[in-house]
LUMDOVEX-5982 format. One record per residue (C-alpha): x, y negated, z negated; residue number from 1. Coordinates in Angstrom, 3 decimals. Layout:
N
<<X,Y,Z>,NUM>,
...
//
This chain:
264
<<-22.967,-0.812,2.585>,1>,
<<-21.440,-2.436,5.633>,2>,
<<-17.622,-2.770,5.579>,3>,
<<-15.806,-4.909,8.179>,4>,
<<-12.149,-3.939,8.754>,5>,
<<-10.077,-6.724,10.302>,6>,
<<-7.047,-5.032,11.772>,7>,
<<-6.434,-1.522,13.237>,8>,
<<-2.956,-0.649,12.003>,9>,
<<-1.762,2.186,9.807>,10>,
<<-3.147,0.787,6.537>,11>,
<<-6.473,0.030,8.125>,12>,
<<-6.661,3.583,9.382>,13>,
<<-5.724,4.997,6.036>,14>,
<<-8.555,3.110,4.308>,15>,
<<-11.047,4.053,7.000>,16>,
<<-9.990,7.721,6.846>,17>,
<<-10.274,7.772,3.081>,18>,
<<-13.728,6.162,3.101>,19>,
<<-14.973,8.604,5.742>,20>,
<<-13.911,11.450,3.457>,21>,
<<-16.304,10.154,0.811>,22>,
<<-19.266,11.780,2.575>,23>,
<<-21.679,11.070,-0.275>,24>,
<<-21.362,7.302,0.256>,25>,
<<-23.713,5.433,2.527>,26>,
<<-21.168,3.371,4.323>,27>,
<<-21.076,1.760,7.742>,28>,
<<-17.643,0.715,8.942>,29>,
<<-16.825,-1.622,11.777>,30>,
<<-13.190,-1.952,12.875>,31>,
<<-12.048,-5.047,14.822>,32>,
<<-8.802,-5.929,16.506>,33>,
<<-8.393,-8.283,19.452>,34>,
<<-4.712,-7.636,20.139>,35>,
<<-4.736,-3.793,20.608>,36>,
<<-7.898,-2.684,22.286>,37>,
<<-6.630,0.901,22.825>,38>,
<<-5.963,1.394,19.131>,39>,
<<-9.296,-0.122,18.083>,40>,
<<-11.177,2.155,20.479>,41>,
<<-9.144,5.158,19.433>,42>,
<<-10.036,4.608,15.756>,43>,
<<-13.707,4.046,16.577>,44>,
<<-13.863,7.345,18.496>,45>,
<<-11.749,9.336,16.006>,46>,
<<-13.781,8.380,12.911>,47>,
<<-17.132,7.765,14.665>,48>,
<<-17.356,4.216,13.421>,49>,
<<-18.391,0.895,15.012>,50>,
<<-15.922,-1.382,16.755>,51>,
<<-15.762,-5.012,17.911>,52>,
<<-13.117,-7.030,19.674>,53>,
<<-14.001,-10.224,17.765>,54>,
<<-14.774,-9.966,14.073>,55>,
<<-16.641,-13.238,14.202>,56>,
<<-19.506,-11.558,16.100>,57>,
<<-20.145,-9.078,13.337>,58>,
<<-19.014,-10.702,10.090>,59>,
<<-22.513,-11.783,9.198>,60>,
<<-23.602,-8.177,8.889>,61>,
<<-20.780,-7.247,6.424>,62>,
<<-21.082,-6.787,2.666>,63>,
<<-17.316,-6.301,2.320>,64>,
<<-14.619,-7.760,4.499>,65>,
<<-11.186,-6.092,4.354>,66>,
<<-8.296,-7.812,5.985>,67>,
<<-5.450,-5.583,7.090>,68>,
<<-4.017,-8.388,9.235>,69>,
<<-0.371,-9.568,8.952>,70>,
<<0.343,-11.858,6.017>,71>,
<<1.289,-14.837,8.166>,72>,
<<-2.084,-14.824,9.935>,73>,
<<-4.158,-15.239,6.825>,74>,
<<-4.259,-18.997,6.518>,75>,
<<-5.800,-19.284,9.982>,76>,
<<-7.970,-16.211,9.318>,77>,
<<-9.455,-17.728,6.191>,78>,
<<-10.060,-21.036,8.001>,79>,
<<-12.075,-19.247,10.672>,80>,
<<-13.818,-17.009,8.114>,81>,
<<-14.883,-19.749,5.640>,82>,
<<-17.883,-21.192,7.593>,83>,
<<-19.181,-17.726,8.397>,84>,
<<-19.503,-16.136,4.979>,85>,
<<-21.678,-16.568,1.921>,86>,
<<-20.849,-14.448,-1.061>,87>,
<<-19.406,-11.412,0.670>,88>,
<<-16.544,-9.650,-1.068>,89>,
<<-13.227,-10.387,0.690>,90>,
<<-10.321,-8.046,0.203>,91>,
<<-6.761,-8.218,1.611>,92>,
<<-3.999,-5.654,1.628>,93>,
<<-1.356,-8.104,2.861>,94>,
<<1.829,-8.706,0.878>,95>,
<<1.964,-12.087,-0.825>,96>,
<<-1.750,-12.999,-0.141>,97>,
<<-2.796,-13.229,-3.745>,98>,
<<-6.160,-14.136,-5.220>,99>,
<<-5.060,-17.762,-5.934>,100>,
<<-4.268,-18.210,-2.314>,101>,
<<-7.537,-16.535,-1.256>,102>,
<<-9.697,-18.645,-3.538>,103>,
<<-7.985,-21.810,-2.447>,104>,
<<-8.583,-21.056,1.241>,105>,
<<-12.106,-19.614,1.078>,106>,
<<-15.375,-21.279,-0.005>,107>,
<<-15.699,-21.865,-3.724>,108>,
<<-17.244,-18.928,-5.483>,109>,
<<-16.080,-16.295,-2.965>,110>,
<<-15.404,-12.967,-4.685>,111>,
<<-11.869,-11.877,-3.684>,112>,
<<-9.511,-9.017,-4.383>,113>,
<<-5.843,-8.400,-3.557>,114>,
<<-4.813,-4.799,-3.115>,115>,
<<-1.241,-3.591,-2.729>,116>,
<<-1.209,0.033,-1.550>,117>,
<<1.735,1.945,-0.097>,118>,
<<2.131,4.141,2.946>,119>,
<<1.101,7.286,1.082>,120>,
<<-2.399,5.890,1.519>,121>,
<<-2.288,7.739,4.825>,122>,
<<-2.444,10.952,2.797>,123>,
<<-4.847,9.547,0.174>,124>,
<<-1.854,9.609,-2.167>,125>,
<<-1.101,5.882,-2.673>,126>,
<<-0.499,4.286,-5.993>,127>,
<<-2.128,0.880,-5.436>,128>,
<<-2.004,-2.168,-7.665>,129>,
<<-4.807,-4.644,-7.491>,130>,
<<-6.127,-7.826,-9.020>,131>,
<<-9.636,-9.359,-8.799>,132>,
<<-10.484,-12.999,-8.456>,133>,
<<-12.697,-14.986,-10.794>,134>,
<<-16.037,-14.382,-9.021>,135>,
<<-16.079,-10.598,-8.584>,136>,
<<-19.243,-9.035,-10.006>,137>,
<<-19.388,-5.713,-11.847>,138>,
<<-21.082,-4.181,-8.825>,139>,
<<-18.347,-5.417,-6.512>,140>,
<<-15.708,-4.123,-8.873>,141>,
<<-17.268,-0.629,-8.463>,142>,
<<-16.955,-1.147,-4.689>,143>,
<<-13.281,-2.081,-5.070>,144>,
<<-12.573,0.975,-7.138>,145>,
<<-14.420,3.157,-4.628>,146>,
<<-12.188,1.799,-1.870>,147>,
<<-9.048,2.259,-3.961>,148>,
<<-10.018,5.809,-4.916>,149>,
<<-10.403,6.611,-1.222>,150>,
<<-6.640,6.107,-0.687>,151>,
<<-5.222,7.487,-4.020>,152>,
<<-4.696,6.277,-7.537>,153>,
<<-4.715,2.644,-8.681>,154>,
<<-3.805,0.325,-11.527>,155>,
<<-5.294,-3.101,-12.224>,156>,
<<-2.668,-5.730,-13.155>,157>,
<<-2.320,-9.476,-13.368>,158>,
<<-1.649,-11.455,-10.182>,159>,
<<1.936,-12.099,-11.385>,160>,
<<2.486,-8.416,-12.049>,161>,
<<1.239,-7.425,-8.611>,162>,
<<3.752,-9.889,-7.151>,163>,
<<6.561,-8.552,-9.313>,164>,
<<5.761,-4.863,-8.697>,165>,
<<5.277,-5.141,-4.907>,166>,
<<8.736,-3.633,-4.435>,167>,
<<8.274,-0.873,-7.027>,168>,
<<4.968,0.512,-5.690>,169>,
<<4.847,-0.775,-2.144>,170>,
<<8.402,-0.955,-0.781>,171>,
<<10.291,1.463,-3.000>,172>,
<<9.218,4.465,-0.891>,173>,
<<11.554,3.041,1.798>,174>,
<<14.334,3.002,-0.803>,175>,
<<13.603,6.649,-1.553>,176>,
<<13.509,7.556,2.137>,177>,
<<16.928,5.935,2.547>,178>,
<<18.222,8.007,-0.336>,179>,
<<16.815,11.094,1.312>,180>,
<<18.449,10.196,4.626>,181>,
<<21.782,9.902,2.889>,182>,
<<21.381,13.304,1.174>,183>,
<<20.399,14.913,4.509>,184>,
<<23.493,13.487,6.169>,185>,
<<25.644,14.696,3.354>,186>,
<<24.088,18.221,3.611>,187>,
<<24.711,18.346,7.415>,188>,
<<28.384,17.568,6.790>,189>,
<<28.534,20.832,4.867>,190>,
<<27.458,22.872,7.758>,191>,
<<23.680,23.201,7.638>,192>,
<<21.362,22.159,10.499>,193>,
<<19.430,18.877,10.354>,194>,
<<16.182,20.863,9.935>,195>,
<<17.670,22.860,7.077>,196>,
<<18.921,19.685,5.428>,197>,
<<15.505,18.055,5.768>,198>,
<<13.787,21.050,4.203>,199>,
<<16.235,21.224,1.313>,200>,
<<16.034,17.520,0.514>,201>,
<<12.213,17.349,0.940>,202>,
<<11.540,20.313,-1.339>,203>,
<<13.992,18.835,-3.915>,204>,
<<12.111,15.574,-3.907>,205>,
<<8.693,17.190,-4.110>,206>,
<<9.741,19.394,-7.024>,207>,
<<11.307,16.466,-8.828>,208>,
<<8.165,14.390,-8.315>,209>,
<<6.072,17.191,-9.821>,210>,
<<8.327,17.196,-12.861>,211>,
<<7.783,13.534,-13.278>,212>,
<<4.034,13.823,-12.748>,213>,
<<3.896,16.391,-15.494>,214>,
<<4.665,13.550,-17.853>,215>,
<<8.313,13.868,-18.864>,216>,
<<10.207,10.560,-18.688>,217>,
<<12.794,10.239,-15.895>,218>,
<<15.519,9.610,-18.396>,219>,
<<14.823,12.905,-20.177>,220>,
<<14.645,14.818,-16.928>,221>,
<<17.974,13.359,-15.890>,222>,
<<19.568,14.386,-19.118>,223>,
<<18.164,17.947,-18.703>,224>,
<<19.904,18.226,-15.377>,225>,
<<23.146,16.753,-16.691>,226>,
<<25.581,18.849,-18.631>,227>,
<<28.204,16.635,-20.349>,228>,
<<31.414,16.937,-18.386>,229>,
<<29.660,18.984,-15.686>,230>,
<<29.304,18.561,-11.905>,231>,
<<26.091,16.488,-12.037>,232>,
<<27.779,14.159,-14.541>,233>,
<<30.610,13.692,-12.073>,234>,
<<28.182,12.612,-9.378>,235>,
<<26.255,10.277,-11.725>,236>,
<<29.602,8.701,-12.703>,237>,
<<30.199,7.735,-9.108>,238>,
<<26.750,6.159,-8.928>,239>,
<<27.301,4.290,-12.167>,240>,
<<30.660,2.995,-11.012>,241>,
<<28.977,1.686,-7.914>,242>,
<<26.379,-0.124,-10.059>,243>,
<<23.489,1.955,-8.629>,244>,
<<20.937,0.694,-11.192>,245>,
<<21.928,-2.937,-10.617>,246>,
<<21.754,-2.429,-6.868>,247>,
<<18.135,-1.064,-7.131>,248>,
<<17.272,-4.077,-9.269>,249>,
<<18.709,-6.435,-6.689>,250>,
<<16.720,-4.696,-3.955>,251>,
<<13.494,-5.039,-5.951>,252>,
<<14.218,-8.760,-6.537>,253>,
<<14.893,-9.415,-2.853>,254>,
<<11.782,-7.601,-1.798>,255>,
<<9.546,-9.515,-4.200>,256>,
<<11.062,-12.881,-3.272>,257>,
<<10.472,-12.232,0.403>,258>,
<<6.905,-10.987,-0.203>,259>,
<<6.036,-14.178,-2.077>,260>,
<<6.860,-16.240,0.943>,261>,
<<5.009,-14.084,3.521>,262>,
<<1.895,-16.245,3.632>,263>,
<<3.870,-19.185,5.118>,264>,
//
């Protein structure tokens, strides 16, 4: 299988790295990027894959085309791609570039897939949402799931759900990191070093995530930590008075609304 990667950024590298780890797969990867030659050459050398400055020169050899280009570049990208493809699977990992947009801007009958990973893909720990277009075959679906498995776990949703959950699975890690930053700053104010604060907060988050991963609902875990009238309850009261839940909901809404407009 020949996979063409258009783009050489962090997400492109995460997918390449994950695919290379699947040593039992007979895969040839070519990375292309005309704006950052140093990064393209670095990826090619690091992962021992092929590289090309211009994807147009190698697209005819590809079975699968993965676009990790910025969302705003996809309309022009698809215009340039359309006369050069015939039945290849086209995948994008760009926010807002859904299968409806892909099918409208690529030749009729082109099999397409929209994948929304998050930055944990760099550790093969992403939770990715995805949706397939109308023309994806069962064999191509297996290819899509192979690519998704290379960067973590995944869940197939409707196109509308992928739009609506972009913030929850894709952008929410930034919300969590902001929360961690605030906790670290609070810890430092009580006399620990920044390194100590980072360790304390990181281990707290990792442990809490493991509790969630074990299957207990977040609401139950919260109740287990919270003694009525206790110190944790006092802290939660402050968050409730500041409309913490409503604030998160507003952040999710703003993220999704912005993502929907990214193709323009």
